[in-house]
C-alpha positions in Angstrom: 0.0 -0.1 0.0 1.0 3.7 -0.4 1.6 4.9 3.1 0.1 2.6 5.8 1.2 -0.9 6.7 0.2 -3.6 8.9 2.2 -5.7 11.4 1.6 -9.5 11.9 1.0 -8.4 15.6 -2.0 -6.5 14.4 -3.9 -9.7 13.4 -3.5 -10.8 17.1 -0.7 -13.3 16.2 2.7 -12.9 17.9 6.1 -14.2 16.9 9.1 -14.8 19.2 12.4 -16.2 18.2 11.1 -17.0 14.8 8.3 -19.3 16.2 4.6 -18.6 15.9 2.7 -18.1 19.3 -1.0 -18.1 18.7 -1.6 -15.7 21.3 -45.7 -13.3 8.1 -45.9 -13.4 10.5 -43.4 -11.4 12.5 -40.3 -13.1 13.6 -38.9 -14.2 16.9 -36.3 -12.1 18.7 -33.4 -12.4 20.8 -31.0 -10.0 22.8 -28.4 -8.5 20.6 -24.7 -9.7 21.3 -21.5 -8.3 19.9 -22.6 -6.4 16.8 -20.9 -6.2 13.6 -22.7 -4.1 11.0 -23.0 -1.0 8.9 -22.3 2.5 10.3 -24.2 5.7 10.6 -24.8 7.5 7.4 -22.7 10.5 8.0 -19.3 8.9 7.8 -18.6 5.2 7.1 -20.7 3.1 4.8 -20.7 -0.7 4.9 -19.5 -2.4 1.7 -18.6 -6.0 2.5 -19.8 -8.7 3.0 -23.4 -7.8 1.8 -25.9 -7.4 3.3 -23.9 -7.5 6.5 -21.6 -9.4 8.8 -23.4 -8.1 11.9 -25.5 -10.1 14.3 -29.0 -10.1 12.5 -31.7 -10.6 15.3 -35.0 -10.7 13.4 -36.7 -11.0 10.0 -40.1 -10.4 8.6 -40.8 -12.2 5.4 -43.9 -10.3 4.0 -44.5 -12.1 0.7 -42.5 -13.9 -2.1 -40.7 -10.8 -2.9 -40.4 -8.5 0.2 -38.5 -9.2 3.2 -37.0 -7.0 6.0 -34.2 -8.0 8.4 -32.8 -5.9 11.4 -29.8 -6.1 13.5 -27.6 -3.6 15.3 -26.9 0.1 15.2 -30.4 1.0 14.0 -29.9 -0.4 10.5 -32.5 -2.2 8.4 -32.0 -4.4 5.3 -34.6 -4.8 2.7 -35.0 -7.3 -0.1 -37.5 -7.0 -3.0 -36.4 -10.2 -4.7 -37.1 -12.8 -2.2 -33.8 -12.5 -0.4 -31.5 -12.5 -3.4 -30.2 -8.9 -2.9 -30.5 -6.5 0.1 -30.4 -2.8 0.4 -29.4 -0.9 3.6 -32.0 1.5 5.0 -31.4 4.4 7.3 -33.4 4.8 10.3 -31.9 7.8 12.1 -31.0 5.6 15.1 -27.9 3.8 16.3 -29.7 1.6 18.8 -29.7 -2.1 18.4 -32.9 -3.5 16.9 -34.3 -6.8 18.3 -37.3 -7.4 16.4 -39.3 -6.3 13.4 -42.9 -6.8 12.1 -44.4 -5.9 8.7 -48.1 -6.2 8.0 -47.7 -5.7 4.3 -44.9 -4.7 2.0 -45.3 -1.0 2.9 -46.0 -0.8 6.6 -43.7 -2.0 9.3 -42.2 -1.4 12.8 -39.0 -2.2 14.3 -38.2 -2.0 18.2 -34.9 -2.3 20.0 -32.5 -1.0 22.8 -33.2 2.1 25.0 -37.0 2.2 24.0 -36.4 2.4 20.2 -39.4 2.2 18.1 -39.4 3.2 14.4 -42.1 3.0 11.7 -42.3 3.1 8.0 -45.3 3.2 5.7 -43.4 3.5 2.4 -41.5 0.1 2.5 -38.6 1.6 4.5 -37.9 4.5 2.1 -38.2 6.6 5.2 -38.5 5.7 8.9 -40.0 7.9 11.5 -39.0 7.5 15.3 -42.0 7.0 17.6 -41.9 8.5 21.1 -42.8 6.2 24.0 -41.3 7.6 27.0 -39.7 4.3 27.9 -35.9 4.0 28.1 -35.8 0.2 28.6 -34.9 -2.3 25.9 -37.9 -3.5 23.7 -37.4 -7.0 22.8 -40.5 -7.9 20.4 -43.1 -6.3 18.5 -46.5 -7.9 16.8 -48.9 -6.0 14.7 -52.3 -7.5 13.8 -53.0 -5.0 11.2 -51.4 -1.6 10.2 -52.8 0.1 13.3 -53.1 -2.3 16.1 -49.8 -3.6 17.5 -48.2 -4.5 20.9 -44.5 -4.2 22.1 -43.0 -6.0 25.0 -39.6 -5.6 26.8 -37.7 -5.3 30.1 -39.3 -4.9 33.5 -42.5 -6.5 32.3 -43.1 -3.6 29.8 -46.2 -4.0 27.5 -47.1 -1.1 25.2 -50.2 -1.0 23.0 -51.0 1.0 20.0 -54.4 1.3 18.0 -53.2 4.2 15.8 -50.1 2.7 14.2 -47.9 4.1 16.8 -48.7 7.6 16.9 -49.4 6.8 20.6 -48.2 4.0 22.7 -50.0 3.2 25.9 -48.5 1.0 28.8 -50.6 -2.0 30.0 -50.2 -3.6 33.3 -48.6 -6.8 33.2 -47.9 -7.4 36.8 -44.5 -8.9 35.8 -40.9 -7.9 36.4 -39.4 -10.4 34.0 -37.7 -9.4 30.7 -40.6 -10.1 28.1 -38.9 -11.5 25.0 -41.6 -12.3 22.7 -45.2 -11.5 22.0 -47.8 -13.0 19.5 -51.6 -12.4 18.8 -54.1 -14.7 17.2 -56.6 -11.8 16.7 -57.3 -8.4 18.3 -58.1 -9.8 21.6 -56.1 -13.0 22.3 -52.4 -12.9 22.8 -49.4 -14.5 24.7 -46.2 -13.0 25.9 -43.2 -15.0 27.2 -40.1 -13.9 29.1 -37.3 -14.8 31.4 -37.6 -17.3 34.2 -40.3 -19.2 32.5 -42.9 -16.1 32.4 -46.1 -16.7 30.4 -48.7 -14.0 30.3 -52.1 -14.3 28.3 -54.8 -11.8 27.5 -58.2 -12.2 25.9 -59.2 -8.5 25.8 -56.5 -6.9 23.8 -54.2 -6.5 26.9 -56.5 -4.6 29.1 -55.8 -7.4 31.4 -52.9 -9.8 31.4 -53.0 -13.2 33.4 -49.9 -15.0 34.6 -49.9 -18.7 33.6 -47.9 -21.5 35.0 -45.1 -22.7 32.6 -43.8 -25.5 34.9 -40.3 -24.2 34.1 -37.9 -21.4 35.3 -35.9 -21.7 31.9 -36.0 -18.4 29.9 -38.6 -18.6 27.2 -37.6 -16.6 24.0 -40.2 -17.5 21.4 -44.1 -18.0 21.3 -46.5 -18.5 18.5 -50.3 -19.1 18.5 -51.7 -21.4 15.9 -55.3 -20.7 17.0 -57.1 -19.1 20.0 -56.1 -21.9 22.3 -53.2 -23.6 20.8 -49.5 -22.2 21.3 -46.0 -23.3 21.2 -43.3 -21.5 23.4 -39.5 -22.2 23.3 -36.5 -21.2 25.1 -33.3 -22.3 27.0 -30.2 -21.6 29.1 -27.2 -21.1 26.8 -24.7 -21.8 29.8 -26.2 -25.1 30.6 -27.0 -26.1 27.0 -30.5 -26.7 28.1 -33.8 -26.0 26.1 -37.5 -26.2 26.5 -40.5 -26.7 24.1 -43.8 -26.0 25.5 -47.3 -26.6 24.0 -50.8 -25.7 25.2 -54.0 -26.7 23.5 -56.2 -25.1 26.2 -55.4 -21.5 26.0 -52.5 -21.9 28.5 -54.4 -23.4 31.4 -51.8 -26.3 31.0 -48.5 -26.2 29.3 -47.0 -29.6 28.5 -43.1 -30.0 28.0 -42.2 -31.7 24.8 -39.0 -33.6 23.8 -37.0 -31.3 21.5 -34.5 -34.0 20.5 -31.5 -31.6 20.5 -29.3 -29.5 22.8 -28.7 -25.8 23.0 -30.8 -22.8 23.5 -34.0 -22.4 21.3 -34.5 -18.9 20.1 -37.7 -18.6 18.1 -40.6 -20.5 16.8 -42.7 -19.8 13.6 -45.7 -21.5 11.8 -46.6 -21.2 8.2 -50.0 -22.5 8.8 -51.7 -24.5 11.6 -49.7 -27.7 11.1 -46.3 -26.6 9.7 -43.8 -25.0 12.0 -40.1 -24.3 12.6 -38.0 -23.8 15.7 -34.6 -22.2 15.5 -31.8 -22.2 18.0 -28.1 -22.3 18.8 -25.5 -24.3 17.0 -27.6 -23.7 13.8 -30.4 -26.1 15.1 -33.6 -26.3 13.0 -36.5 -28.3 14.1 -39.7 -28.8 12.1 -43.2 -30.2 12.9 -46.2 -31.0 10.4 -48.6 -32.1 13.1 -49.2 -28.7 14.7 -46.2 -28.9 17.1 -47.1 -32.3 18.9 -43.7 -33.8 17.5 -40.6 -32.0 16.3 -37.7 -33.3 14.3 -34.2 -32.0 13.9 -33.9 -31.1 10.1 -30.8 -29.0 9.5 -27.9 -27.2 11.0 -26.0 -24.2 9.7 -22.3 -24.4 10.7 -22.8 -24.0 14.4 -24.1 -20.4 14.1 -26.7 -19.1 16.5 -29.9 -18.7 14.5 -31.8 -15.5 15.7 -34.9 -14.8 13.7 -37.4 -16.9 11.7 -40.3 -15.8 9.5 -42.6 -17.6 7.1 -45.2 -15.9 4.9 -46.8 -19.4 4.1 -46.4 -23.2 4.8 -43.6 -23.5 2.2 -41.6 -20.2 2.1 -39.4 -19.0 5.0 -36.4 -17.2 6.0 -33.9 -17.4 8.8 -31.2 -14.8 9.9 -28.1 -15.8 12.1 -25.3 -14.2 14.3 -22.9 -13.8 11.2 -25.5 -11.7 9.1 -26.3 -14.7 6.8 -29.8 -15.1 5.5 -31.2 -18.5 4.7 -34.4 -19.2 2.7 -36.5 -22.2 2.1 -39.4 -22.9 -0.4 -40.2 -26.4 0.9 -41.3 -25.8 4.4 -38.0 -25.9 5.9 -37.0 -29.3 4.8 -34.0 -27.8 3.0 -32.5 -24.3 3.1 -30.7 -22.2 0.7 -27.7 -20.5 2.3 -25.2 -17.8 0.9 -22.1 -19.6 -0.4 -20.0 -16.7 -1.8 -19.6 -14.6 1.4 -16.1 -14.2 2.5 -15.8 -13.8 6.3 -12.1 -14.2 6.8 -10.5 -11.4 8.5 -8.9 -8.7 6.2 -5.5 -7.4 7.4 -4.5 -4.8 4.8 -5.9 -2.5 2.1 -4.3 -0.5 -0.6 -6.2 2.1 -2.7 -4.6 2.9 -6.0 -7.0 5.6 -6.6 -10.6 6.3 -5.8 -12.0 3.5 -7.7 -9.3 0.7 -7.5 -8.4 -1.1 -4.4 -7.1 -4.3 -3.2 -7.8 -6.0 0.3 -6.0 -9.0 1.6 -6.3 -11.4 4.6 -6.6 -14.8 6.2 -6.6 -18.0 4.3 -5.1 -16.2 1.2 -8.2 -14.0 0.7 -7.8 -11.3 -1.8 -10.7 -8.9 -2.7 -10.5 -6.3 -5.3 -12.8 -3.4 -6.5 -12.8 -1.3 -9.6 -15.8 0.7 -8.7 -14.9 2.5 -5.4 -16.1 -0.5 -3.4 -19.7 -0.8 -4.7 -18.7 -4.4 -5.5 -15.8 -6.4 -4.1 -14.9 -9.6 -6.0 -12.7 -12.4 -4.8 -9.3 -12.8 -6.7 -7.6 -16.1 -6.8 -4.4 -16.1 -4.7 -3.5 -19.8 -5.1 -2.6 -20.1 -1.4 -4.5 -20.6 1.9 -2.0 -18.8 4.0 -2.3 -15.4 5.7 -1.8 -12.3 3.5 -0.7 -9.4 5.9 0.4 -6.6 3.8 -0.3 -5.2 0.2 1.1 -2.4 -1.9 0.6 -1.3 -5.5 3.0 0.8 -7.5 0.2 1.5 -10.1 -3.0 0.0 -11.1 -1.3 -3.0 -12.6 1.9 -4.0 -10.4 1.4 -4.9 -6.8 3.0 -7.0 -4.1 1.5 -9.1 -1.3 3.5 -10.3 1.7 2.5 -12.6 4.5 3.2 -16.2 6.0 3.1 -19.6 4.7 3.2 -23.1 6.5 5.9 -25.7 5.6 6.1 -29.2 6.8 9.7 -30.1 7.9 10.4 -33.7 7.2 11.5 -36.1 9.9 10.1 -37.4 13.1 8.3 -35.9 14.8 6.8 -34.1 11.8 6.9 -30.3 12.4 5.2 -27.4 10.8 7.2 -24.2 10.3 5.6 -20.8 9.4 8.0 -18.7 7.1 7.6 -15.6 4.9 6.1 -15.3 1.6 5.8 -12.7 -1.4 3.5 -12.7 -4.3 3.6 -10.3 -7.3 0.9 -9.2 -9.8 1.3 -7.4 -13.1 -2.3 -7.4 -14.2 -4.0 -5.5 -11.4 -4.4 -8.5 -9.0 -6.2 -10.8 -11.4 -3.3 -13.4 -11.2 -0.7 -13.7 -8.6 2.9 -15.3 -8.9 4.8 -16.6 -5.9 8.2 -15.2 -5.5 11.1 -17.2 -4.1 12.7 -15.7 -1.1 15.4 -16.9 1.3 13.9 -16.4 4.8 12.4 -18.1 7.5 10.6 -15.0 8.9 7.2 -13.9 8.4 6.8 -10.7 6.4 4.3 -8.1 7.7 4.3 -5.2 5.4 5.5 -4.0 2.1 6.0 -0.7 0.3 6.0 -0.7 -3.6 7.6 2.6 -4.2 7.6 2.5 -7.8 7.5 -0.1 -10.5 11.0 -1.2 -9.7 11.6 -0.4 -6.0 10.1 -2.2 -3.0 11.0 -2.8 0.6 9.3 -5.5 2.7 9.7 -5.9 6.6 9.0 -8.8 8.9 9.8 -10.6 12.1 13.4 -11.0 13.3 14.2 -7.5 12.1 14.0 -8.6 8.6 14.2 -6.1 5.7 14.2 -7.1 2.1 14.7 -4.8 -0.7 13.9 -5.3 -4.6 15.2 -3.2 -7.4 13.6 -5.2 -10.2 9.9 -4.9 -9.4 9.8 -7.6 -6.9 11.3 -10.4 -8.8 14.3 -10.8 -6.6 15.1 -9.5 -3.1 18.1 -8.8 -1.1 18.4 -8.7 2.7 19.3 -5.6 4.4 21.0 -5.1 7.8 18.3 -3.5 10.2 20.5 -3.8 13.3 17.6 -5.2 15.3 16.0 -8.6 15.8 12.6 -7.1 16.9 9.6 -7.9 14.6 9.1 -5.1 12.2 5.2 -4.5 11.3 5.1 -1.4 9.3 7.1 0.5 6.5 6.7 3.7 4.7 8.8 5.2 1.9 8.3 8.7 0.3 10.8 8.0 -2.4 13.2 5.3 -3.5 15.7 6.3 -0.9 13.8 7.7 2.1 11.8 5.4 4.3 11.0 4.3 7.9 10.3 0.9 9.4 8.6 0.5 12.8 8.0 -2.6 15.2 8.8 -4.1 18.5 7.8 -6.8 20.7 10.2 -6.8 23.7 11.1 -3.3 23.0 10.2 -0.7 20.3 12.1 0.0 17.0 11.8 3.0 14.7 14.5 2.7 11.8 15.2 5.3 9.3 17.2 5.1 5.9 17.9 8.0 3.4 20.1 5.7 1.1 17.4 3.1 -0.1 18.3 0.7 2.9 22.1 0.5 2.6 22.0 1.8 6.2 19.2 1.9 8.6 19.5 4.2 11.8 17.6 3.6 14.9 15.4 6.7 16.1 13.3 5.6 18.9 14.3 6.7 22.3 11.8 4.9 24.6 12.0 1.1 24.4 8.6 0.8 26.1 6.7 2.3 23.0 5.8 -0.6 20.6 4.7 1.0 17.3 3.4 -1.4 14.5 2.4 0.9 11.6 3.8 4.0 10.2 2.6 6.6 7.5 4.8 9.4 6.1 3.4 12.0 3.6 7.0 13.5 2.8 10.5 13.1 3.8 9.8 15.1 7.2 6.3 14.4 8.3 5.2 11.0 9.6 3.0 9.4 12.3 3.5 5.9 13.8 0.9 4.0 15.9 0.7 1.1 18.1 0.2 -0.7 21.5 -1.8 0.9 24.2 -3.1 3.8 22.1 0.4 4.9 21.1 0.6 7.8 18.6 4.0 9.2 17.7 4.5 12.2 15.3 7.6 13.6 13.7 8.2 16.7 11.5 11.9 16.3 11.0 12.3 12.9 9.4 12.3 11.1 12.7 15.1 13.0 14.3 12.6 13.4 17.1 9.3 12.0 17.8 6.5 13.5 19.9 3.8 11.6 21.6 0.2 12.6 20.7 -2.8 12.0 22.9 -5.1 9.2 21.2 -7.7 9.4 24.1 -7.6 5.5 24.3 -5.4 2.7 25.6 -6.5 0.1 23.0 -4.2 -1.4 20.3 -4.1 0.9 17.3 -3.3 -1.2 14.3 -2.8 0.9 11.3 -2.6 4.6 10.2 -2.9 6.6 7.0 -2.2 10.2 6.4 -3.3 11.7 2.8 -1.4 14.9 3.6 0.3 16.7 6.6 -3.0 17.5 8.4 -5.5 14.7 7.4 -5.1 11.3 8.8 -7.0 8.3 10.2 -6.0 5.5 12.6 -7.9 2.2 13.2 -7.8 -0.4 16.0 -9.4 -2.9 18.1 -13.2 -2.9 18.7 -13.9 -1.1 15.6 -11.9 2.0 16.6 -11.5 4.8 14.0 -9.6 7.9 15.0 -9.4 11.0 12.8 -7.5 14.3 12.8 -7.6 17.2 10.5 -4.7 19.2 12.2 -1.9 16.9 12.0 -2.7 15.1 15.2 -2.9 17.9 17.6 -6.5 16.6 18.3 -7.8 13.1 17.5 -11.5 12.6 17.3 -13.3 9.2 17.6 -15.5 8.3 14.6 -18.4 5.9 14.6 -17.7 2.6 12.8 -20.5 0.7 14.6 -18.2 -2.4 14.3 -17.2 -4.4 17.3 -14.6 -6.5 15.6 -11.0 -5.1 15.2 -10.1 -3.0 12.1 -6.7 -3.9 10.9 -6.1 -1.8 7.8 -6.9 1.8 6.5 -6.0 3.7 3.5 -6.9 7.1 2.0 -6.4 8.4 -1.4 -7.2 12.0 -0.4 -8.5 13.8 2.7 -12.1 12.6 1.8 -12.0 9.0 0.3 -10.8 6.1 2.2 -11.5 2.5 3.1 -11.0 0.5 6.4 -10.9 -3.4 6.6 -11.1 -5.7 9.5 -12.5 -8.8 11.2 -15.1 -11.1 9.5 -14.3 -9.6 6.1 -15.5 -6.1 7.0 -15.0 -3.4 4.6 -16.2 0.2 5.3 -15.8 3.2 3.0 -16.0 7.0 3.4 -16.4 9.8 0.9 -16.4 12.6 3.5 -13.4 11.8 5.6 -15.4 9.7 7.9 -17.8 12.4 8.6 -15.3 15.2 9.6 
């Protein structure tokens, strides 16, 4: 990449002495866990994987074409082709949504954390925030038609509207449980379930709610009424791997426990008609029934992912969302499911933007993604390897280099696996990659392709390699250190800086193309792992415990800047002397417009770590991170 590089330490992997140390119905709902998803509209936009990699919590499958899914940070995803493609909709909220209910293709309501209720009457083109004077988490919503609906949540909260949410009136539940789901058979008859086995029933539209005996103290997370007196409730204890399936045929006077035939918490239940139903749960479990819920059989699993929301618009056609933002569909009543098979969820460790349109991201398991349209689409490029790609840099639109690690098996007994460095080169914009033979046992963490002839790569053990023939051959240079080097930045063929450190920090400087490298860092406790220079004088290094160092004299002196955080900062990119961005753990993005005198936190709305960042100017930039996440800004991240 052009000015910002990534250390192998950034990926959460550490090296020491050359050895690797692996340091319709409206759907059922569940509490949101760690969220990975698209950000607020002002700054960073989600680009990959689509529609999201976040923890989706609920889905409403309205008809054969229209479906709406919700998850974290106030975002909604809508499909108008039966789940084939999804568009992100903005709601104006950043609260985590926990449930959504559409009564037709146009009219729907989503609810979530901190009393969030939003409503649309135009299919999600616009969403309005509805006031309810509640600052508690709302877990589920069900509308019987466009006007009449009920919401439940923490502390036994039940809210009712008869005017489409213009007003929400509290109802007396006499419960202190967290109410997790709600379902109505008609305007009057409904059932709510919650923690500690709580079941409430109304036969007068919620004017009165009566507690029923469930016979369990296990948390109930989903409920569905198939007629006025028949219902199924499900739940579980994730810590104990327990679950429960309850059924009533007398309006809840008695609830009978059924055999689920599986382990793990059950999160939701849905019926397409009176007889055909589906239960979803942890470990990708799917149970189906065709006799109204008298007996249930395990039919499918999805790779161990927790399934969070389920919705059917008839007996055959249904949709499930899961904890990795995947959306699964069925057209045969849940007997078989179609799942996305082209989503890349491998962590991305580095990004290089050639210009505003062209970019390459690299990561785990040999992943290479490319865009030629500013990230509107990201396509997989064949790397030919399954090893970790840690750094990428392009000299122009055609010529690029990738560095990283590869595993070798050492013959003999016992058989040993070695992790060594690797380099690949492309001359066609990343469409094809050729492995380059290098003589090193050290993993390479970062590379700077300075021009079509000149490149420098750095790695563990203080390794510095130099190429003067476009990356076809490489020569070792004397770094004077054995510390792992994680980042390198050159402003011309002669002038460059490398940074790193594990036991003690290292900043090295060359003005003769690497013939000599001079140490610059005074403090051995500072551990930088990425560096970005905009010219021969001005540069910034970032690293461990919120470290930001700045130089304006080519590294003769380095001044610490306040990051406002103690987290691990993993990459930095400056487009000019004033404008720069830093990324790090827990989705952190920092931005400065004054050369680092002040750093402001920007909202990424990502919980996973961000590993790489690159800007082509002071407005257009891209960040990459865990679970294949790619975010893009066209306004400097909102500043």
